[in-house]
C-alpha positions in Angstrom: 251.3 311.9 129.6 250.2 308.5 127.9 252.7 306.9 130.1 250.9 308.2 133.4 248.0 306.1 132.4 249.8 302.9 133.4 251.1 301.9 137.0 255.1 302.2 137.4 255.3 298.8 138.4 253.7 297.6 135.4 255.8 299.6 133.1 259.1 298.3 134.9 258.0 294.7 134.4 258.7 295.2 130.8 255.1 293.6 130.1 254.1 296.7 128.1 256.0 298.2 125.2 255.7 301.6 123.9 253.8 300.6 120.8 251.3 298.9 123.0 250.9 301.8 125.2 250.3 304.1 122.2 248.0 301.8 120.6 245.8 301.4 123.6 245.6 304.9 124.6 244.5 305.8 121.1 242.0 303.0 121.1 240.3 304.5 124.3 240.4 307.8 122.5 238.6 306.6 119.3 236.0 305.1 121.3 235.3 308.1 123.3 235.1 309.9 119.7 232.8 307.2 118.3 230.6 307.8 121.2 230.4 311.4 121.0 229.6 311.0 117.2 226.9 308.4 117.8 225.3 311.0 120.4 225.5 313.8 117.9 224.0 311.5 115.3 220.9 310.7 117.5 220.8 314.7 118.1 220.7 315.4 114.3 218.0 312.6 113.7 216.0 314.2 116.8 216.2 317.8 115.4 215.5 316.5 111.9 212.5 314.2 112.7 211.3 317.0 115.2 211.6 319.4 112.3 210.0 317.1 109.9 207.1 316.7 112.3 206.6 320.4 112.8 206.4 320.9 108.8 204.1 318.1 108.7 201.5 319.8 111.2 202.6 323.5 110.1 202.4 322.9 106.0 198.8 323.1 106.0 198.4 326.2 108.1 201.0 327.8 106.0 199.0 327.1 102.6 195.8 328.3 104.6 197.2 331.6 105.6 199.8 331.9 102.3 197.5 330.5 99.6 200.1 331.5 97.0 202.2 328.7 98.1 199.2 326.5 96.7 198.9 328.4 93.5 202.8 327.5 93.0 202.3 324.0 93.7 199.4 323.8 91.2 201.2 325.3 88.4 204.7 324.4 89.1 205.6 326.8 86.4 209.0 327.6 87.8 210.3 324.1 87.4 212.0 323.4 84.5 213.1 319.7 83.0 216.7 319.1 83.6 217.0 318.1 79.8 215.3 321.9 78.8 217.2 324.2 81.0 220.3 325.0 79.0 218.4 324.6 75.5 216.8 327.5 73.7 212.9 327.0 72.9 213.6 329.4 69.9 215.3 326.4 68.5 212.9 323.3 68.3 215.1 321.3 66.2 217.7 321.1 69.2 214.7 319.1 70.9 214.7 317.1 67.8 211.5 318.3 66.1 211.8 318.3 62.4 209.7 321.0 60.4 208.8 322.9 63.4 208.8 326.6 63.6 208.9 328.7 67.0 206.6 332.0 67.0 205.2 334.4 69.7 201.8 335.8 70.0 200.6 339.2 72.0 197.5 337.8 73.9 197.1 341.0 76.0 199.0 343.4 77.9 200.2 340.8 80.5 200.8 337.7 78.3 202.9 337.0 75.2 202.9 333.1 74.7 205.6 331.1 73.0 204.2 328.6 70.5 205.6 325.6 68.3 204.1 324.7 65.0 204.8 321.1 63.8 203.9 320.3 60.3 202.4 317.0 59.2 205.0 314.3 58.3 203.8 314.2 54.8 204.4 317.8 54.4 207.7 317.5 52.4 211.2 319.0 53.0 210.8 322.2 51.2 210.3 324.4 54.1 210.0 328.1 54.0 210.9 330.6 56.9 208.2 333.1 56.1 205.0 333.3 58.1 202.9 333.2 54.9 204.4 329.7 54.1 203.5 328.3 57.6 199.9 329.9 57.7 199.0 328.5 54.4 200.0 325.0 55.5 197.2 325.3 57.8 194.8 325.4 54.8 195.9 322.4 53.1 193.5 320.0 54.7 195.5 318.0 57.4 193.9 318.2 60.7 195.3 320.6 63.1 195.7 319.5 67.0 196.3 322.3 69.7 198.0 320.7 72.5 197.6 322.1 75.8 200.1 320.5 78.4 200.2 320.1 82.2 201.6 321.7 84.9 205.4 322.2 85.3 208.2 322.8 82.7 207.5 323.8 79.1 206.4 322.8 75.7 209.7 321.3 75.4 209.5 318.6 78.1 210.7 315.3 76.8 207.5 313.5 76.9 205.7 316.2 75.3 208.1 316.5 72.5 207.9 312.8 72.0 203.9 313.1 71.3 204.5 315.9 69.0 206.7 313.7 66.9 203.9 310.9 67.1 201.1 313.1 66.0 203.2 314.5 63.3 203.9 311.0 62.0 200.3 310.6 62.1 200.0 313.7 59.6 198.6 316.1 62.1 199.7 319.9 62.5 200.4 320.4 66.1 200.3 323.6 67.7 201.9 323.5 71.3 201.8 326.7 73.5 203.2 327.8 76.9 200.9 329.3 79.0 201.9 332.7 80.4 204.3 332.1 83.0 205.4 328.9 81.5 208.6 328.4 79.4 209.4 331.6 77.4 206.0 333.0 77.9 205.7 336.3 79.8 203.1 336.9 82.6 201.8 334.8 85.8 199.7 331.7 85.3 196.2 331.7 86.4 193.1 329.2 85.7 191.4 332.0 83.4 194.8 333.3 81.9 195.7 329.9 80.7 192.1 329.6 79.0 192.8 333.0 77.8 195.9 332.0 76.1 194.6 329.0 74.7 191.6 330.7 73.4 193.8 333.2 71.7 195.8 330.6 69.9 192.7 328.7 68.9 191.2 331.9 67.3 194.6 332.5 65.7 194.3 328.9 64.2 190.6 329.2 62.9 191.4 332.2 61.3 193.9 330.6 59.0 192.7 327.3 58.8 189.5 327.6 56.7 187.4 324.7 57.2 190.0 322.0 58.1 189.4 320.2 61.5 190.8 321.5 64.8 191.0 319.1 67.8 191.7 320.3 71.2 194.0 318.0 72.8 194.9 318.4 77.0 196.9 316.5 79.3 196.7 316.2 83.0 196.0 319.9 84.0 195.8 320.7 80.5 192.6 318.5 80.4 191.0 321.3 83.0 191.9 324.0 80.6 191.0 322.5 77.3 187.4 321.5 78.7 186.9 324.6 79.9 188.0 326.3 76.7 186.0 323.7 75.0 182.7 324.8 76.9 183.4 328.3 76.2 183.7 327.7 72.5 180.5 325.6 72.4 178.8 328.2 74.3 179.8 330.9 71.9 178.8 328.9 68.9 182.6 328.5 67.7 183.1 324.9 68.9 186.4 322.9 67.8 185.8 319.5 66.1 186.8 317.2 68.8 188.3 317.2 72.2 190.7 314.6 73.6 191.5 314.3 77.3 194.7 312.4 78.2 194.9 311.7 81.9 191.6 314.0 82.8 190.4 314.6 86.4 186.8 315.6 87.8 188.0 318.9 89.6 191.0 320.2 91.4 189.5 319.5 94.8 189.3 315.7 93.9 192.9 315.8 92.4 194.1 317.7 95.8 193.0 314.8 97.8 194.2 312.0 95.8 197.6 313.4 94.3 200.6 311.7 96.0 201.7 315.0 97.3 198.7 315.1 99.5 199.0 311.4 100.7 200.7 312.4 104.1 198.2 315.4 104.7 194.8 314.3 103.5 194.2 312.3 107.2 194.6 315.6 109.0 191.3 316.8 110.3 192.0 320.3 108.9 193.1 319.3 105.4 189.9 320.6 103.6 189.9 323.9 105.9 193.5 324.5 105.2 194.4 323.4 101.8 191.4 322.7 99.8 189.7 326.1 100.8 193.0 327.8 99.9 192.3 327.0 96.3 189.2 328.3 96.1 190.4 331.4 97.6 193.0 332.2 95.0 190.3 331.0 92.0 191.7 327.6 91.3 188.6 325.3 90.7 189.4 323.4 87.0 185.9 322.1 87.4 186.0 319.6 84.6 183.0 317.6 85.5 180.7 320.5 85.4 182.2 322.3 82.1 181.9 319.1 80.3 178.2 319.1 80.6 178.3 321.9 77.8 180.8 320.1 75.7 178.8 319.2 72.6 181.8 317.9 70.5 182.9 314.3 70.4 185.1 313.6 73.4 188.2 310.9 73.5 189.3 310.0 77.1 192.8 308.4 77.7 194.0 307.1 80.9 196.6 304.8 82.2 195.8 302.4 84.8 199.1 303.0 86.6 198.9 306.7 86.4 199.4 307.8 90.1 199.6 311.6 89.6 196.1 311.8 88.2 194.5 308.5 89.4 193.0 306.2 87.0 189.7 306.3 88.9 189.2 310.0 88.3 189.0 309.5 84.6 186.5 307.0 85.3 184.3 309.3 87.1 184.7 312.2 84.5 183.4 309.7 82.0 180.5 308.5 84.0 179.7 312.2 84.9 180.0 313.1 81.5 177.8 310.3 80.1 175.1 311.4 82.7 175.0 315.3 82.3 175.8 315.9 78.5 172.7 316.2 76.3 171.7 313.4 74.1 172.2 315.4 70.9 176.1 315.8 72.0 178.8 314.1 70.1 179.9 310.7 71.2 182.1 310.2 74.4 184.7 307.2 74.4 187.0 306.2 77.2 190.0 304.1 76.7 191.9 302.5 79.4 195.5 301.3 79.2 196.6 298.3 81.2 198.9 299.0 84.0 201.2 296.1 82.9 202.6 298.8 80.2 203.9 300.8 82.6 202.5 304.1 80.8 202.2 305.9 84.2 201.3 309.7 83.7 203.4 310.9 80.6 204.3 308.0 78.5 201.4 307.2 76.7 203.0 308.0 73.6 205.0 304.8 73.9 201.5 302.9 73.4 201.5 301.0 69.9 197.7 301.2 70.3 197.5 304.9 70.8 198.0 305.7 67.0 195.1 303.9 66.0 192.7 305.2 68.6 193.5 308.8 67.6 193.0 307.9 63.8 189.8 306.4 64.4 188.7 309.6 66.5 189.7 311.9 64.1 188.2 310.0 61.2 184.9 310.0 62.8 184.8 313.8 63.2 182.5 315.6 61.1 182.8 319.2 59.4 
């Protein structure tokens, strides 16, 4: 069949060898296959590009009509850090935390929360496993920090663990919880549910800590939870001693427009109608700029200039709004900005050599 491609007189002349015949034939076949593959590749690109364009247009509408999508994007409680997936949260030592115990608190019928309690670095090495030992430690005078993490993963996410280590080295107790639905805590997260879990732990700590200073520390989404919690505590006459907000924001609507995930969508004319309204419909607001007006205790704001998850400008706006709306008799508010050259971003502020002194100064300024 291959020889039929060549004229008989051409073959008889001896100019074409069998090897060259086969080589030329398969070269022609390869060219045809290559052309087909290029055409298939363009078809794949066409279908993929068309699909992405359709998704780009349709996703806001999907969020509008299925607002549970927005809920999962906000909390991301089902996403776990790769370094945590195969480790046991019941064993904080496996994450490099010394003198830390894991325990659980039943908040309500829906929520049982997992908590880590890390002792101050100067607590010594004589550690007992019983609850009474740990609870008595809370009465010994070292300040207590209630750490409220941001969205996704659990209390074991690496940057959170590094912050717990730092705070322990500064000789503070640290209690870090996973809100309902996060980590090994039961239930399903909501704005009020996360605040309720945090409130329950705060009350648990206060009951066992006598007059020891208690500071609430929120990071990212935890700043919205922490500020709302502190507002409620101040309103109820049971305020903490201070509030630290790391990478804070004004409210969830502002974040939804400035978050990198929204960058491709916020220019669509139906963005507010589709996405922002979905947050209202599922009761997610995190109106820190409103709640902070009722916070009467001293506040420390911490924000990195190169934070692209919660832009630095939102921290500045919150600082300005807090100074405007808080009562003149409220505690001081201080804003610390970290230069972008350090590349701390959203999660790595614990690396800052200046951070410990800022914390020490703030805690030392608190009055009991």
